C-alpha positions in Angstrom: -9.6 -5.9 -5.3 -9.4 -2.5 -7.3 -5.7 -1.6 -7.9 -3.8 1.2 -9.9 -0.8 0.4 -11.4 2.3 2.8 -11.3 4.3 2.2 -15.0 6.0 5.8 -15.3 7.4 6.2 -18.9 7.7 2.4 -18.9 4.8 1.1 -20.4 4.0 -1.1 -21.7 7.5 -1.9 -23.3 9.6 -1.9 -20.1 7.0 -2.4 -17.7 6.6 -6.1 -17.7 4.9 -6.3 -13.8 2.5 -3.8 -15.2 1.8 -5.9 -18.4 2.1 -9.6 -16.1 -0.6 -7.9 -13.7 -3.0 -7.0 -16.3 -2.6 -9.7 -18.3 -2.8 -12.6 -15.5 -3.6 -11.5 -12.1 -7.1 -11.3 -10.5 -7.1 -7.7 -9.6 -9.7 -5.1 -10.7 -6.8 -2.7 -12.7 -8.5 0.8 -12.5 -5.7 2.9 -13.9 -2.3 3.0 -15.0 -0.1 5.5 -14.1 2.2 6.8 -16.7 3.1 10.4 -17.5 4.2 9.9 -20.6 1.0 8.4 -21.9 -1.8 10.1 -19.8 -4.8 10.7 -21.9 -4.8 7.4 -23.3 -6.0 4.0 -22.5 -4.5 0.5 -21.9 -5.7 -1.2 -25.0 -3.9 1.2 -27.3 -0.6 -0.3 -26.6 -1.8 -3.6 -24.8 -4.5 -5.3 -27.0 -6.2 -8.6 -25.4 -6.4 -7.5 -21.6 -8.7 -5.7 -19.4 -9.0 -2.2 -20.7 -8.0 1.1 -18.0 -7.5 4.8 -18.6 -3.8 6.1 -18.3 -3.1 9.1 -16.6 -0.8 11.3 -15.0 -0.7 10.3 -11.4 -2.5 8.9 -8.3 -4.3 12.0 -8.0 -6.5 11.1 -11.1 -7.0 7.6 -10.0 -11.0 7.5 -9.2 -11.1 4.5 -7.2 -8.3 2.1 -5.9 -7.8 -0.1 -2.9 -4.0 -0.2 -3.6 -1.1 0.7 -5.8 1.1 -1.5 -7.2 4.4 -1.0 -8.4 4.4 -1.9 -11.9 8.1 -1.2 -13.0 11.6 -2.6 -11.8 14.7 -0.5 -12.6 18.1 -2.4 -13.1 18.9 -2.9 -9.8 15.4 -2.7 -8.4 15.8 0.9 -6.7 12.9 3.2 -6.1 12.9 6.7 -8.3 12.1 9.8 -5.9 10.1 10.9 -8.8 7.5 8.1 -7.5 7.3 9.4 -3.9 4.4 11.7 -4.4 2.2 9.2 -5.8 3.0 6.4 -3.3 2.4 9.1 -0.2 -1.0 10.3 -2.2 -2.1 6.2 -1.9 -1.1 5.6 1.6 -3.0 9.2 2.8 -6.5 8.2 1.0 -6.1 4.7 2.7 -4.5 2.8 -0.1 -2.2 -0.5 0.7 0.9 0.0 -1.4 2.4 -3.4 -3.4 6.0 -3.3 -3.9 8.5 -5.7 -6.3 11.4 -3.7 -5.6 14.9 -4.0 -4.2 14.1 -0.9 -1.9 12.0 -1.8 0.7 9.0 0.5 1.8 8.5 -0.9 5.0 11.6 0.3 5.7 11.2 3.7 4.6 10.0 5.8 7.8 7.9 8.7 5.8 6.0 5.4 4.0 5.6 3.2 7.8 4.3 6.8 8.8 1.9 7.0 6.6 0.9 3.8 6.3 0.0 3.5 9.9 -2.1 6.8 10.1 -4.3 5.5 7.5 -4.5 1.9 8.5 -2.4 0.8 5.0 -0.2 -2.4 4.1 2.7 -2.2 2.7 4.0 -5.7 1.1 7.5 -6.0 0.1 7.0 -8.7 -2.1 10.8 -8.8 -2.8 11.4 -9.7 1.2 11.8 -13.2 1.4 10.9 -15.5 4.5 13.1 -15.5 7.1 13.3 -18.9 7.7 14.8 -20.0 4.8 17.7 -22.8 4.5 20.2 -24.7 1.9 18.5 -26.9 -0.1 18.6 -30.8 0.7 18.7 -31.7 -3.2 15.1 -33.4 -3.0 12.8 -31.8 -5.4 13.3 -35.1 -8.0 11.4 -36.8 -5.2 8.7 -35.2 -5.7 5.5 -36.7 -7.8 5.1 -33.8 -10.3 7.3 -33.5 -13.8 8.9 -29.9 -13.0 9.2 -27.7 -16.7 11.7 -25.1 -16.5 11.7 -22.2 -18.3 15.0 -20.9 -19.2 16.2 -17.8 -21.3 18.6 -16.3 -23.0 18.5 -13.2 -21.5 16.3 -11.3 -19.0 12.8 -9.9 -19.9 12.3 -12.6 -22.7 9.1 -14.0 -21.0 9.9 -16.7 -18.7 7.4 -15.8 -16.7 4.2 -15.6 -19.4 6.0 -18.6 -20.7 5.4 -20.6 -17.8 2.1 -19.5 -17.0 0.5 -19.6 -20.8 1.8 -23.3 -20.6 0.4 -24.4 -17.0 -3.1 -22.7 -18.3 -2.8 -24.2 -21.5 -2.2 -27.6 -19.4 -4.9 -27.1 -17.3 -7.3 -26.6 -20.1 -6.5 -29.8 -21.7 -7.5 -31.2 -18.6 -3.8 -31.9 -17.2 -3.2 -31.1 -13.3 -0.4 -28.5 -13.6 0.6 -25.5 -11.5 2.7 -22.6 -11.5 5.4 -21.7 -9.3 6.6 -18.3 -8.9 10.0 -16.9 -8.3 9.9 -13.1 -9.4 8.0 -10.3 -8.3 5.5 -10.5 -11.1 4.7 -14.1 -10.8 4.1 -13.6 -6.5 2.0 -10.6 -7.2 0.0 -12.6 -9.3 -0.2 -15.7 -7.8 -0.2 -14.3 -4.2 2.7 -16.7 -2.7 6.3 -17.6 -3.6 9.8 -16.9 -2.8 11.6 -14.0 -4.5 14.3 -15.6 -5.5 17.0 -12.8 -6.6 16.6 -11.5 -3.0 17.9 -14.3 -0.9 20.9 -15.1 0.1 23.2 -17.0 -2.2 23.4 -20.4 0.1 19.6 -20.5 0.6 18.9 -19.8 -3.7 18.6 -23.4 -4.4 16.8 -24.2 -1.4 14.1 -21.3 -1.7 13.4 -23.0 -5.1 13.2 -26.3 -3.8 11.0 -25.7 -0.5 8.2 -24.6 -3.6 8.8 -27.9 -5.1 8.3 -29.5 -2.2 5.0 -27.8 -1.2 3.3 -27.9 -4.4 5.0 -31.1 -6.2 2.9 -33.7 -4.8 -0.4 -31.9 -5.4 -0.1 -31.5 -9.2 1.4 -34.0 -12.0 3.2 -30.7 -13.3 5.0 -27.8 -12.0 5.7 -25.0 -14.4 8.4 -23.4 -13.0 9.5 -19.6 -13.8 12.9 -19.2 -14.5 15.2 -16.1 -14.0 17.8 -13.8 -16.0 20.3 -16.5 -18.2 23.2 -18.5 -17.4 25.4 -16.2 -19.5 24.3 -12.7 -17.6 27.0 -10.7 -16.3 24.9 -9.7 -13.3 22.0 -12.4 -12.8 23.8 -15.8 -13.5 24.2 -16.9 -10.1 20.3 -16.4 -9.6 19.8 -19.0 -13.0 22.1 -21.4 -11.9 20.2 -21.6 -8.2 16.9 -22.1 -9.7 17.8 -24.7 -12.3 19.6 -26.4 -9.3 17.1 -26.5 -6.1 13.8 -27.0 -8.8 15.6 -30.1 -10.8 13.8 -29.9 -13.8 12.8 -33.1 -15.6 12.6 -30.7 -18.9 13.6 -27.2 -19.9 11.8 -24.3 -22.3 14.5 -22.2 -23.8 12.7 -18.7 -24.6 14.2 -16.1 -26.5 13.0 -12.3 -27.8 12.7 -12.3 -31.6 15.9 -9.6 -33.2 17.7 -9.8 -29.6 21.3 -9.6 -30.7 22.8 -8.6 -26.9 22.3 -8.4 -23.1 19.6 -6.2 -22.7 21.1 -3.0 -20.6 25.2 -5.1 -20.9 25.0 -4.6 -25.2 29.1 -5.3 -25.0 28.0 -9.0 -24.0 26.5 -10.2 -27.8 24.2 -13.4 -27.3 25.7 -16.6 -29.0 23.8 -19.0 -30.9 20.9 -21.2 -29.2 23.1 -24.3 -29.4 25.2 -22.8 -27.0 22.5 -22.4 -24.3 21.3 -25.8 -24.8 24.9 -27.2 -24.4 25.3 -25.1 -21.1 21.8 -25.6 -19.4 22.2 -29.1 -20.0 25.4 -29.6 -18.7 25.1 -27.5 -15.9 21.6 -29.5 -14.9 23.1 -32.8 -15.6 25.5 -33.1 -12.4 22.5 -32.4 -10.4 19.5 -34.1 -12.2 19.6 -34.5 -15.7 17.2 -32.3 -18.1 16.9 -31.8 -21.3 15.8 -28.5 -23.3 12.1 -30.1 -24.9 10.6 -27.4 -26.4 11.6 -23.0 -27.2 9.4 -20.3 -26.9 10.1 -17.0 -28.8 8.6 -13.6 -28.2 7.6 -12.1 -31.0 6.1 -9.0 -29.7 8.9 -6.4 -32.2 7.2 -8.3 -35.2 3.9 -6.7 -36.3 2.6 -9.2 -38.7 1.8 -12.8 -37.7 3.2 -14.5 -40.8 6.7 -13.1 -40.4 6.5 -14.0 -36.4 5.5 -17.6 -37.8 8.3 -18.0 -40.1 10.8 -16.5 -37.0 9.3 -19.2 -34.4 9.7 -21.9 -37.3 13.4 -20.8 -37.8 14.1 -21.0 -33.9 12.6 -24.3 -33.3 14.7 -25.6 -36.1 17.6 -24.2 -34.7 16.8 -25.9 -31.5 15.7 -29.2 -32.9 12.3 -28.9 -30.8 9.3 -27.8 -31.2 8.6 -23.7 -30.6 6.1 -21.3 -30.3 5.1 -18.2 -28.9 2.2 -18.7 -26.2 1.1 -15.5 -26.4 0.2 -15.1 -30.3 0.3 -19.0 -31.5 -1.1 -22.7 -30.1 0.8 -24.4 -27.6 -0.3 -27.9 -29.0 2.7 -29.2 -30.5 5.1 -28.0 -27.2 2.7 -29.0 -24.8 2.9 -32.7 -26.3 6.6 -32.3 -26.3 6.7 -31.1 -22.3 3.6 -33.7 -21.6 
């Protein structure tokens, strides 16, 4: 399917959904919408992914079957400056895929346009209606479960989960990926949007996915969300930790990050604090250890300093570490598998 990706004023640094789709999804991305970078090319800002033009708006897109909203502001609201692009897409018969907390399928104008032009509005963050509480049985599946956890939001937990799952598959290991957020769901085409699930059902929504896939694979790599110290999102993190009942954890961090993004009054504590918190919180439900680390070195330009940062991070954790996008994963996979 050919898609245009909306990332206005955020590409690529603050458009993790757009970047994830470009890097991992099977979609053919024909254009990225970003008013600030219009006239450029994707590879000028994001090497190593399929290239595409960056355009001003949907009216500049030549070919597309769908418009995918590739950014999610804090709170997941809909920016009214995007309305014209969504209307344009629907008017020309394109489906619209959205990971926002604002449901396009409940916007009367969009619903009417979609009906007129035989389009689909896919709100990725709209949970199934039949979710329920956890039974506490995810530990009983055949697969070993590996969960990525973080020092903050937007440090690369989904990316690390996908990279490790694919690296394991390349070694001949039967590994699966469990998507828990909007980007992972867009990439895989299935999953439960955990940050939109009723609190009582959060662990159950994760458990449901583990049970669905846990006897089909030897290893499951579960996409984590948020961080356990986040002033807004810690409940989601805890729900995934207890619902997945992981055997091993990968602690993800962004090099140079010193405070919680968007909540800069809250400092990021030392990594050993996170190890104690995650292992201590997991233990009474199902014991899990931080067995590896993943450092996002995107903000470090040269490989030499980036390798040094990864090495220091691994030393601080006392376990193997890597940046799986930039460097090899062999030592980390050995620790996890």
